[in-house]
C-alpha angles and dihedrals in degrees: 000000000000122000116247094258091047090044091053092048088050094049088047091051094047089048093053096046091047091051090049091051093049097048094044123198120319126216135020108311090180134072116260108234122249089212139037125195084358090300117123116239135170108260086216088066095048101041096073090060093051125085127225117273146123107260131029119195132182128210120194122201122211104225091148136277095297097046115060116186134177142154131210120213128191112201090348092303115123104238108161133019120196125193139167137187140186107221137175116286094242096055115117097218096179091055094042090053100036095109094050092048093051090052086058090060132267104346116208132187117264133193098245124121119324092324135348144175128206119198135180092267107019147014135217130195136176132195136175120254144154117253121175092355093301130103109257140155132241122217122198121192130187120187127184109215102197129068105254121210099187129098107313098204090052089051093048089051090050092050091047091052094046095049091047090059096033098054102063091038091050091048091051091048093057092043096251100142 
């Protein structure tokens, strides 16, 4: 049997280890990527949209050269989905995606590309380009896949800043100039 002073030390150590286990780690114990879907992005633009966690993984999908798709997971939880599409020049991208944008929460117009919407949990922008010698449009979409409880205006600002940088880089990456 432990003496009273040793027992007190053992109980204190157990309490501290239990408290540490309950609170888990705080912060991002992973490197924020400098590219998503093969498109360079400043990690400072992506970081505000990523939760704390231990491990970040990216999964790219091969939908063809004009349709980049990828998802980011933190600790095996899907957190951000990126997609891009080359579409015909006459397509009203905002109208086609209106329902999806409303589902992401209160979409509002944004000054990005030819037209854009930024919502509580996602953003969409379209800009004109030439692909394969034809006038086309490129659509970039970013969706946050977890319910966020943080400051909505800050999250919308972060989405706007990321989309503003991502759209031209993604267009260039697919060869839509």
